N, C-alpha and C positions, 0 to 999 in steps of 0.2 A: 738083289733088291726087288726085282720084278716079282719074284716068288713071294717075298714078304708083303708087297703091296696087294697081290692077289689074295693072299691068305687073310690079310686084314679086311679086305672087301668082303670075303666070304663070311668072316666073323660078324661083320656089321649086318650083312643080309640075313644071317641066321638069327640074329637078335630081333630083326624086324619081322621075320617070318613066324617065329615061335612066341614072341611076346604077345599077350592078349591086348585088345584095345583098352581094356580096363586098366592094365598096368601103366599105359602111357599117361592116363589121367587119374592116377591113383589118389592124389591128394584132393582134387576137386570133388571126386565122387565120394570119398570118405566124409568130407566136410558136409556135403549135401545130405548124405544118408544120416549122419549124426544129427543134423538139424531136423530131419524128418522124424527121427526117433524122439527128440526132445519135444517137437510139436505135438506128436501123438500123445506123449505122456502128459503134456500140459492140457490137452483136450480131455483126457480121461479124468485128470484131477479136477478140472473145472466142472465136470458133471456132478461132483459130490455136493455142491451147493447151488440151489436154484432159488430164484425170486418167485415166491408163491403168493398169489392174490386169491384168497379163499372166500367164497360166498356160501353161507349156510342157509339153506332154504327149507322151510317147514312150518310147523305150528309150535305148540307149547313145549314139546320135547326138544325140538331144534333150538328153541329159545333157552331152555335150561330149567324149566319149572320142576321143582322137587329137589334141586340141589341147594345147599345152604348158601352158596355164594352167587347163585343165579347164572353161573357160567355154563352149567351143563357139561357137555362133552367138548365144547369149543376150546376152552383153555387147555385141556389135555391134548387135543389134536395139535394146537399151536406149539405147545411145549415140546412134544415129541418130535415134530418136524424141525423145530428150531435147534434142538439138541443134535439132530442129524446133520447140521451145517447149513440148513436152508434159511432164507430170509423170508419171513411170513408176515403178510398183512391181511387182516380180516376186513372184508368190505360188505357193505349193505346200507340200507337206509334206516334200519332200526338199531337201537343200542340198549343193551341190558347186561347186568352182571357186574362184578367188581373188577374184572380183568381190564387192563389197559387195552386200547384198540378192540373194543367189544362190539364192533359192528356186525350185523347179520341181516338176514331177510326172513325172519320167522314171526308168525302171528298167531297168538293163542286163539284156539277155538275155530280156526278157519279150515275149510275143506280144500281139496286139491284144486278145484276150479277157482275158488276164491284166492288162494295163494298164487295161482297162475296169473290171475288178473294183476296182482301186485307186482309180480316179476316182470310181466310185459310192460308195465308202466315205468319200472325203475332200472331194469338191468342195463340197458344201453347207456344210461347216464352215469354209471359208477366209474370212479377213477381211484386207483388204477382198475383197468378192466379185469374181471376175474379170469384166472386160468385154471382154477379148481372150483368145482361145485360139489357140495355135500347136500343130498336131498333125503330128508326123512319126512314122509307125508303119508296120510291115509287113515290115521287113527280116528280122526273126526268124521270122516265119511262113514266109517263103520259105526261109530258111536251114535251118529245121527241117522243111521240107516238110510243114507242118501245114495241111491242108485249104485249099490255096492257091486253089482254084477259087471258094471262098466267102469269102475273106478280106475282100473289099470289102464284103460284106454285114455282116460283123462291125464293120467301120469305120463303116458306116451306122448300125448300132445304137448305137455310141458317140456319134455325132452326134445321134441322137434323144435320148439321155439328156441331153447337154449343152444342147441347144436347149430341152428342157423345163425343165431346172433353171435355166438362164441365158437366158431368152428374148430379152433385149436385147443379149446379147454378140455380138461379131463373131468368127467362127471361121474361121481360116485353115488349110486342109488342104494339106499338102505332098505332092508326088509323091516317089517314091524317086529316089535319085541315079544318075547314069550311071557307067560305068567300074568296076563292081563284079563280083564273081563270081556275082551273082544277076541279071545283066542281063536274061535272057530272062523270068524271073518278074517283074522290075520293070516291064518294058514292058507285060506283060499287066495287071498290077495298076494301073499308071498309067492305062491306057485305061479300065478299069472304074471307077477313082476319078473320072474326069471325068463318067461317067454318074451316079455317086452325088452329086456336087456339083450337077449339073443337076437331079436329083430333089429335092434339098433346097431349091434355089432356087425350084423350081416350087411348093413348099409355103410360100413366103414367108419362108424362113429366111435369116439372115445368114451364109451359108456360102460361102467363097471358095476358089478354087484358086490355090496358089502353086507354080509349076513350076520345080523345081530340076534337072530332067532336061533340061538345055540345053547347047549347045556352049560356053557360058561356063565351065562346069566341065570341066576337062581332067584327064587322068590324073595330071598333076603336082600336082593339088589334093587327091590322096588320100593318107591316112596308111597305109592298107593296102587290102585288097580289099573293105572294107565302109565304113570310116569316113574322113571328110575330115581334112585337116591344117589348120593355121592359115589358109592361103590359101583353102582350100575353105570353111571355116566363115565367113570374112569375106564371101565371095561369097554364101553362103546368107543371111547376116544382111542384106545389101542387098536381096535378093529378098523376104525376109519383111517387112522394114521398109516397103518399097514396097507390099506387099500390104496391110499394116495401114493405111497412110495412105490408100490407095484405098478400103478397106473403111469407113473412118470417114466417107467422103464419101457413102456409100450412105444415103439417108434412112430413118429408122425406118418400118417397114411390116409389116403382118400378112399382106399379099398381095403377089405379085410386082408390081413397078412398072417400067414401061418408059419410058425417056426417049429421045425422038427428037431433042432439041436440047440444046445445052450448057446447063447450069444455072448459076444464080448464087445465092450467091457461090461455091459450090464445085462442082466437077464430080461427076457420078454415074457409076456403073458402066454397062457395056453392058447390053443386053437381058438380064434375069436368066434367060431361058429358054435362053440359050447359055452354054457353059462360059466362065468368066471367067478369063483368064490375066492375073494382076496384076503382071506383070514388065515390061511395056512400054507401058502406057497413057500417052497424053499428056493434058494437061489444058488446058482453056480456060475462060474466064469471060465472062459476058455482062453489060453494064452494066444496072443496074436503073433503068427510067424512073420519074421522079417526076412524075406527072401533075399538070398545072395549075401547075407551078412554073416561073418564068422568072428567070434570073439577070440582074439589071439593071446590075450594076457590081461594084466590088471588095467592097463591104460591103452590097449591097442584094439583097433577095429579095422578090418580090411576086407576087400572083396575077394572071394574065392573064384578062380577061373572055372568055367563050366567043364572044359575038357582040355587035355594036352598040356596043362600048365606044368606038371612035374617033369614030363619028358622034355618039353621045350626048354625048361630051365636048365636041365642037366646038359643037353646038347649045346645050348648057348654058352654055358660056362666052360665046357670042354674046348670049344673053338677059341674062346678068349684066352684060356690058359695056353693052348698050343701056339697061338699067335705071339703071346708074350715070350714064351720059351724060345721061339725062333729068333725074335728080336735080340734076346740076350746072347744067344749063340753066335749071331751075326756080328 
């Protein structure tokens, strides 16, 4: 009997020695890890729908002049973003067009400095506070030949104010359209605008370039020598909506962030020190590894021991079998 007692003691000690700490608390750990996985999936799913409060800033093009319904690109932007699962509210002190919720901050005939004065008077009072801004400005500065060599600096000052007032907002700045009577001035301004966006990005701000001066917009998309028609506005809406969707994937930051690999769950923008053209980016995602988790079957999930689990399990079972055999023989 003494031998049997010693043998049973050795069996128990071997179980203690070779069993991993994880195996002693297998059920709690599995439950916690399963909860972690569910929480992670919930977070990823929640990112598919966002509450967007959008302010459209500009002059007659931002207002929608030349479109038959007076909505311009605004209704298209809202429709695309809503179809993607977002909840969209348009904000501003002005209203025009046939669309419901037709608020905006666009003024026909005004230059950058004049619109800036309006924005400074009204932006902080808007409810809900905007978290997205679309800016299309500059055509009137060129048409009026008003200090065109420094108009990009005035636009930069407007961006400074918006970023200081709404530090967490994503600001999409548009180039000027092609096929207009101000083409030469538009080309110069667009080039300077890219430098402005670069400068803002280097300061860690969420400012992005949406390029509508592309071959996609043709002379047939123009209502007159300045304003688009319905087709032109529809194309602008797609470009702006894509820009906003890409901007939402840019992680909050107070300093520039460079991503060298695809992110998960959502892609991020390019190197913020480069001008970001948000009209043609492709997106990829990378699976998130769940360290220490092994899928064992249709309904099972368990922890895999880091080392010695197989050897320890075999020796443990041999001792237990040997102990039981001795008891039966006794």
